[in-house]
C-alpha positions as CSV (number, residue, x, y, z in Angstrom):
1,M,20.5,207.3,-28.5
2,V,22.6,210.3,-29.4
3,T,19.8,211.9,-31.4
4,R,17.6,211.8,-28.2
5,W,19.5,214.9,-27.1
6,V,21.0,216.1,-30.4
7,T,17.5,216.6,-31.9
8,P,16.9,217.7,-35.5
9,E,15.3,220.9,-34.1
10,L,18.4,221.8,-32.1
11,V,20.7,221.1,-35.0
12,D,18.6,223.3,-37.4
13,E,18.6,226.1,-34.8
14,V,22.4,226.0,-34.5
15,L,22.9,225.8,-38.2
16,S,20.7,228.9,-38.6
17,E,22.8,230.7,-36.0
18,C,26.0,229.8,-37.9
19,R,24.3,230.7,-41.2
20,K,25.1,227.3,-42.7
21,R,22.6,226.8,-45.5
22,D,22.5,224.2,-48.3
23,C,23.0,226.3,-51.4
24,R,23.5,223.6,-54.0
25,P,21.0,220.8,-54.8
26,G,22.5,217.4,-54.6
27,A,25.2,218.3,-52.0
28,L,25.4,216.5,-48.7
29,P,23.0,218.4,-46.4
30,A,24.4,220.3,-43.5
31,R,22.1,218.6,-41.0
32,F,23.1,215.1,-42.2
33,M,26.8,216.1,-42.0
34,V,26.3,217.1,-38.3
35,Y,25.1,213.6,-37.5
36,F,27.7,212.0,-39.8
37,T,30.5,213.9,-37.9
38,L,29.1,212.6,-34.6
39,A,29.0,209.1,-36.1
40,L,32.7,209.5,-37.1
41,A,33.5,210.2,-33.4
42,L,31.3,207.3,-32.2
43,F,33.0,204.9,-34.7
44,H,36.5,206.4,-34.6
45,Q,38.2,203.2,-35.7
46,D,36.0,202.8,-38.8
47,S,36.6,204.4,-42.2
48,C,34.2,207.0,-43.7
49,D,32.6,204.4,-45.9
50,D,32.0,202.1,-43.0
51,V,30.5,204.9,-40.9
52,A,28.2,206.0,-43.8
53,E,27.0,202.4,-44.0
54,H,26.2,202.4,-40.3
55,V,24.2,205.6,-40.6
56,V,22.2,204.8,-43.8
57,G,22.4,201.0,-43.8
58,G,18.8,200.7,-42.7
59,M,17.6,202.6,-45.7
60,P,17.9,200.5,-48.9
61,E,17.3,203.5,-51.2
62,L,20.5,205.1,-49.8
63,S,22.8,202.2,-48.9
64,G,23.7,201.7,-52.6
65,C,24.8,205.3,-53.3
66,I,27.2,206.2,-50.6
67,P,29.4,209.1,-51.7
68,H,33.2,209.0,-52.0
69,K,35.4,210.0,-49.0
70,A,36.4,213.2,-50.8
71,S,32.8,214.3,-50.9
72,F,32.4,213.8,-47.2
73,T,35.6,215.8,-46.6
74,R,34.4,218.7,-48.7
75,A,31.0,218.6,-46.9
76,R,32.8,218.7,-43.5
77,E,34.8,221.7,-44.7
78,R,31.6,223.5,-45.6
79,L,30.2,222.7,-42.2
80,G,33.2,223.9,-40.3
81,P,33.9,223.6,-36.5
82,E,31.7,226.4,-35.2
83,V,28.5,224.4,-35.6
84,L,29.8,221.5,-33.5
85,Q,31.3,223.9,-31.0
86,R,28.0,225.7,-30.5
87,L,26.2,222.4,-30.3
88,F,28.4,221.3,-27.5
89,H,27.9,224.4,-25.5
90,R,24.1,224.1,-25.9
91,L,24.3,220.5,-24.6
92,A,27.0,220.6,-21.9
93,G,26.2,221.1,-18.3
94,P,26.1,219.3,-14.9
95,L,24.0,216.2,-14.6
96,A,24.2,215.1,-11.0
97,P,21.0,215.2,-9.1
98,T,21.0,216.7,-5.6
99,G,22.5,214.4,-3.0
100,L,24.5,212.2,-5.4
101,A,27.6,210.9,-3.5
102,G,30.8,212.6,-4.7
103,S,29.1,215.4,-6.5
104,F,28.4,217.9,-3.7
105,Y,30.2,219.4,-0.7
106,Q,28.4,221.7,1.8
107,G,25.8,222.5,-0.9
108,M,28.4,223.2,-3.6
109,R,28.6,221.2,-6.7
110,L,32.1,219.6,-7.2
111,A,33.9,220.2,-10.5
112,A,37.5,219.9,-11.7
113,V,39.5,221.7,-14.4
114,D,42.3,219.9,-16.3
115,G,43.4,219.2,-19.8
116,F,44.5,216.4,-22.1
117,L,46.2,216.1,-25.5
118,L,45.2,214.3,-28.6
119,D,47.5,213.3,-31.5
120,V,46.6,214.7,-34.9
121,P,48.0,213.7,-38.4
122,D,51.6,214.9,-38.9
123,N,51.6,217.5,-41.7
124,D,52.7,221.1,-42.1
125,A,49.2,222.6,-41.6
126,N,48.6,220.8,-38.3
127,R,52.1,221.4,-37.1
128,R,51.8,225.2,-37.7
129,A,48.3,225.4,-36.2
130,F,48.8,223.2,-33.0
131,G,52.5,222.6,-32.5
132,G,53.8,219.5,-30.8
133,P,56.5,218.0,-28.6
134,K,60.2,218.5,-29.5
135,D,63.3,216.6,-28.7
136,S,66.4,217.9,-26.8
137,S,67.8,219.5,-30.0
138,G,64.5,221.4,-30.7
139,K,63.4,219.2,-33.6
140,P,59.8,218.1,-33.8
141,G,59.2,214.7,-32.2
142,G,56.1,212.6,-32.3
143,F,52.8,213.9,-33.6
144,P,51.3,217.4,-33.5
145,Q,48.9,217.6,-30.6
146,V,45.7,219.5,-29.9
147,R,45.0,220.5,-26.3
148,V,41.6,220.2,-24.7
149,V,40.8,221.8,-21.4
150,T,37.5,221.0,-19.7
151,L,35.5,221.9,-16.7
152,T,34.2,218.5,-15.6
153,E,31.6,217.5,-13.0
154,T,33.5,215.0,-10.7
155,G,30.5,212.9,-9.7
156,T,29.3,212.1,-13.2
157,H,32.2,212.9,-15.6
158,A,29.9,215.3,-17.5
159,S,31.6,218.2,-19.3
160,I,30.3,221.6,-18.1
161,D,32.5,223.7,-20.4
162,A,35.5,223.1,-22.7
163,R,38.2,224.9,-24.8
164,V,40.2,223.6,-27.7
165,G,43.7,224.9,-28.4
166,G,47.2,223.9,-29.5
167,Y,50.0,222.1,-27.7
168,N,51.8,225.3,-26.8
169,S,48.7,227.2,-25.6
170,G,48.9,225.9,-22.0
171,E,46.0,225.1,-19.7
172,R,45.8,228.1,-17.4
173,D,44.4,230.7,-20.0
174,P,41.6,228.4,-21.2
175,A,40.8,227.7,-17.5
176,V,40.4,231.4,-16.9
177,E,38.0,231.7,-19.9
178,M,35.7,229.0,-18.3
179,A,35.4,230.8,-15.0
180,A,31.9,232.0,-15.7
181,S,30.6,228.4,-16.2
182,A,31.7,227.5,-12.6
183,A,29.4,229.9,-10.7
184,G,28.4,228.4,-7.3
185,M,30.7,225.4,-7.6
186,L,33.7,224.2,-5.7
187,V,36.4,223.8,-8.4
188,I,39.4,221.6,-7.8
189,M,42.6,222.0,-9.8
190,D,46.1,220.6,-9.9
191,R,49.3,222.4,-9.1
192,G,49.9,223.8,-12.6
193,F,47.0,226.2,-12.3
194,P,47.4,228.5,-9.3
195,G,47.7,232.2,-10.3
196,V,46.3,235.5,-9.2
197,E,44.4,236.1,-12.5
198,L,42.8,232.7,-12.4
199,W,41.9,233.1,-8.7
200,K,40.3,236.4,-9.2
201,A,38.4,235.2,-12.3
202,Y,36.7,232.3,-10.4
203,A,36.1,234.3,-7.2
204,G,34.5,237.0,-9.3
205,A,32.3,234.4,-10.9
206,G,31.0,233.3,-7.6
207,S,32.8,230.0,-7.3
208,H,35.1,228.6,-4.7
209,L,38.5,227.0,-5.3
210,L,40.6,224.1,-3.9
211,L,43.9,224.1,-5.7
212,R,47.1,222.2,-5.2
213,A,50.2,224.4,-5.2
214,R,53.9,224.1,-5.4
215,S,56.0,224.8,-2.3
216,C,57.1,228.2,-3.5
217,V,53.5,229.6,-3.8
218,A,52.0,231.4,-0.8
219,R,54.7,230.0,1.5
220,R,54.9,233.0,3.9
221,P,52.2,232.8,6.6
222,V,50.3,236.0,7.4
223,R,48.3,234.5,10.2
224,H,48.2,231.0,11.8
225,L,44.9,229.4,12.5
226,P,44.1,227.1,15.5
227,D,43.6,224.0,13.3
228,G,47.2,224.1,12.0
229,T,46.4,225.8,8.7
230,Y,47.5,229.4,7.9
231,L,46.6,232.4,5.8
232,A,49.1,233.6,3.2
233,R,49.2,235.9,0.2
234,M,49.6,234.7,-3.4
235,N,51.2,237.4,-5.4
236,L,51.9,238.0,-9.1
237,G,55.0,236.3,-10.5
238,G,58.2,237.8,-9.2
239,Q,56.6,239.8,-6.4
240,K,57.6,239.3,-2.7
241,G,55.9,240.4,0.4
242,A,52.4,241.9,0.6
243,H,51.3,243.5,-2.7
244,P,47.9,245.1,-3.5
245,G,47.6,242.9,-6.6
246,G,47.8,239.6,-4.6
247,V,45.0,237.5,-3.0
248,L,44.6,236.1,0.4
249,V,44.4,232.3,0.6
250,R,44.1,229.6,3.2
251,V,46.9,227.0,3.0
252,I,46.4,223.4,4.1
253,E,49.3,221.0,4.3
254,Y,49.0,217.2,4.8
255,R,50.6,213.9,4.0
256,V,49.1,210.7,2.5
257,D,50.5,207.5,4.2
258,G,53.5,209.5,5.4
259,G,54.5,210.6,1.9
260,E,55.4,214.0,0.6
261,V,53.8,217.2,2.0
262,I,50.8,218.2,-0.2
263,R,49.8,221.9,-0.1
264,L,46.3,223.1,-0.9
265,L,45.1,226.6,-1.4
266,T,41.4,227.5,-0.8
267,D,39.2,230.5,-0.3
268,L,37.1,228.6,2.3
269,F,38.5,230.4,5.4
270,D,36.1,229.2,8.0
271,Q,37.9,226.4,9.7
272,D,34.8,225.2,11.6
273,A,32.5,225.1,8.6
274,Y,35.2,223.7,6.3
275,P,37.6,221.5,8.3
276,A,41.1,220.9,6.9
277,A,40.8,217.1,7.1
278,E,37.6,217.2,4.9
279,L,39.2,219.4,2.3
280,A,42.3,217.3,2.2
281,A,40.2,214.2,1.6
282,L,38.1,216.1,-0.9
283,Y,41.0,216.8,-3.2
284,H,41.1,213.1,-4.1
285,E,37.9,213.8,-6.2
286,R,40.1,215.7,-8.7
287,W,41.2,212.3,-10.1
288,E,37.7,211.7,-11.4
289,V,38.5,214.1,-14.3
290,E,41.3,211.7,-15.3
291,S,38.8,208.9,-15.5
292,S,36.7,211.1,-17.8
293,Y,39.7,211.7,-20.1
294,R,40.4,208.0,-20.1
295,Q,36.9,207.4,-21.4
296,I,37.4,209.8,-24.3
297,K,41.1,209.0,-25.2
298,T,41.3,205.2,-24.5
299,F,37.8,203.8,-25.0
300,Q,35.9,206.2,-27.3
301,R,38.7,207.3,-29.5
302,G,40.8,204.1,-29.2
303,R,44.1,203.5,-27.5
304,Q,46.9,205.5,-29.1
305,E,44.7,206.4,-32.1
306,V,45.5,209.5,-34.2
307,L,42.6,211.7,-35.1
308,R,41.4,211.2,-38.7
309,S,41.3,214.9,-39.8
310,A,44.3,216.3,-41.8
311,D,43.1,219.9,-41.7
312,P,43.2,222.1,-38.6
313,Q,39.6,223.2,-38.9
314,L,38.4,219.7,-39.3
315,V,40.6,218.6,-36.3
316,R,38.7,221.1,-34.2
317,Q,35.4,219.9,-35.6
318,E,36.4,216.3,-34.7
319,V,37.4,217.2,-31.2
320,W,34.0,218.9,-30.5
321,A,32.2,215.9,-32.0
322,H,34.1,213.6,-29.5
323,L,33.1,215.9,-26.6
324,I,29.4,215.9,-27.7
325,V,29.3,212.1,-28.0
326,H,31.0,211.6,-24.6
327,H,28.4,213.9,-23.0
328,C,25.6,212.0,-24.6
329,L,27.0,208.7,-23.4
330,T,27.3,210.2,-19.9
331,Q,23.6,211.2,-20.1
332,I,22.7,207.6,-21.0
333,I,24.7,206.4,-17.9
334,M,22.9,208.9,-15.7
335,R,19.5,207.9,-17.0
336,L,20.3,204.3,-16.3
337,A,21.5,205.2,-12.8
338,D,18.5,207.4,-12.0
339,G,15.9,205.0,-13.4
340,H,17.2,201.8,-11.8
341,G,18.8,202.9,-8.6
342,I,22.4,202.2,-9.7
343,D,25.4,204.2,-8.6
344,P,26.8,205.8,-11.9
345,D,30.3,204.9,-10.9
346,R,29.4,201.2,-11.1
347,I,28.1,201.4,-14.7
348,S,30.7,200.5,-17.3
349,F,31.3,203.2,-19.8
350,V,32.8,200.6,-22.2
351,K,29.6,198.6,-22.1
352,V,27.4,201.6,-22.7
353,L,29.6,202.6,-25.6
354,K,29.5,199.2,-27.2
355,H,25.8,198.8,-26.9
356,T,25.2,202.3,-28.3
357,R,27.3,201.5,-31.3
358,R,25.3,198.3,-31.8
359,S,22.1,200.3,-31.6
360,V,23.2,202.4,-34.5
361,V,24.2,199.4,-36.6
362,R,21.0,197.5,-35.9
363,H,18.7,200.5,-36.2
364,H,16.4,199.3,-33.5
365,T,16.1,202.5,-31.5
366,D,14.0,204.5,-34.0
367,T,10.9,204.9,-31.8
368,P,10.4,205.9,-28.1
369,T,9.0,202.5,-27.3
370,K,12.1,200.8,-28.7
371,I,14.4,203.3,-27.0
372,Q,12.7,202.4,-23.6
373,G,13.2,198.7,-24.4
374,F,16.9,199.3,-25.3
375,L,17.5,201.1,-22.0
376,A,15.7,198.4,-20.0
377,S,17.8,195.6,-21.6
378,L,21.0,197.7,-21.1
379,A,20.1,198.2,-17.4
380,A,19.6,194.4,-17.0
381,K,23.1,193.8,-18.5
382,V,24.6,196.4,-16.2
383,R,23.0,194.8,-13.2
384,R,24.5,191.4,-14.0
385,K,28.0,192.9,-13.8
386,L,27.4,194.3,-10.3
387,D,28.1,192.4,-7.1
388,N,26.5,193.0,-3.7
389,G,29.7,194.3,-2.1
390,T,31.4,197.7,-2.5
391,R,34.1,198.3,-5.0
392,R,37.6,197.5,-3.9
393,L,40.1,200.3,-3.5
394,R,42.6,200.0,-6.4
395,E,45.5,202.0,-7.8
396,A,48.2,201.8,-10.4
397,D,51.5,203.6,-10.7
398,R,51.9,206.2,-13.4
399,F,54.5,205.8,-16.1
400,L,55.4,207.7,-19.3
401,K,54.1,205.3,-21.9
402,R,54.6,207.5,-25.0
403,P,57.8,209.6,-24.7
404,N,58.4,212.6,-26.9
405,S,61.4,210.9,-28.5
406,L,61.8,207.3,-29.5
407,Y,65.3,207.5,-28.0
408,S,64.3,208.7,-24.6
409,Y,66.2,206.9,-21.9
410,R,64.5,204.9,-19.2
411,P,66.3,202.5,-16.9
412,K,65.4,198.9,-17.9
413,D,65.1,197.9,-14.3
414,Q,62.4,200.4,-13.5
415,P,59.6,198.4,-11.9
416,R,56.1,198.3,-13.2
417,V,53.5,197.7,-10.6
418,P,50.1,196.5,-12.1
419,V,46.7,197.6,-10.8
420,R,46.4,196.2,-7.3
421,Q,44.1,196.2,-4.3
422,V,45.2,198.7,-1.6
423,P,44.1,199.6,1.9
424,T,42.4,202.9,2.7
425,K,44.8,205.9,2.6
426,A,45.6,207.6,5.8
427,I,45.6,211.5,5.6
428,T,47.7,213.2,8.2
429,L,47.5,217.0,8.5
430,H,50.8,218.8,8.5
431,A,50.2,221.6,11.0
432,T,52.4,224.6,11.1
433,I,54.1,225.6,14.4
434,V,53.2,229.1,15.7
435,Q,56.4,230.8,17.0
């Protein structure tokens, strides 16, 4: 199923662009290593030998001469990370058809920017290349970590663009680099992103923004609007008052079920075309990107699994492979949804992942006819899991499950509330008073 989009022609084209040619006879071919690297991401919990058997197990002439793990490692080093990176950018992009619920607002495609961390093997090379968390005394704690920042379509969980960096690289700079990929979209971000440079980058690319902000950002109203929102200036760090380098933003404040005041910044100034209540409810779509990260980190990679690569370049290669596989699995979900009238949110990513793994092991998707049969059987299995009613609203409290230090203190009586059914949230606008 993955090779339906990662075609041999596309792989050969990218290899030619990166000037990766097979110079020695008998070496593992570069094209095969691309697919083998993707298989390593698809079967993350399996060893290299097991993955090789999955890939060539259906060919008796090859199943008895699988190379040693060191041979695969050297072949991956020859391939490098650039091939997988370029392959991802050739495949990535929005997948939602026009009119899909949760994917558009006022004709603008909805996307979100955020980042996540992946643990990598703890050695000096990875520690120098990526960095990692430290304890209170400044000593390294836990594993080195690679940071992945993505521009994700909220309605489908499809990656539109991505950047891979280190633990200390932060999320804002990679987000600025992805501004050109968000043209024409309404981009939602959390409160760690607002900044003048980022705002100008996305506005210059032709996209619109809906960002959560801290209470100290753009807090001085310039003009109050009749709907209770107000206009303010967001300046560079350390500046106060109106400065030519700042930007004008619309500030929306609201509460959810009477909780804390949440502040949103947007460049959608027309209060009639873009009501504050609609934008406040729309910010909830940002959490779809967290569901996308859960698919990669918990289901595809495996819960609390460490990446298998011990070299920084191979770590980057492995991360790009995970992003490619996730995007291909998302395309399978969208094809099932489009062809059988199913809401993509109701299709289990775990089920699609398991059946795709089985299709590789069984080698029964080698012709277009068999691929169609595989999709039809998968759609039937998905339908059996669906009921006629709508999905219940559920939520779970957030907790720090993997602290930076094994000795971090947490009160033993801190309650843990499991996933539970909840009523619909009530959003109350927090209007400013004009004096």
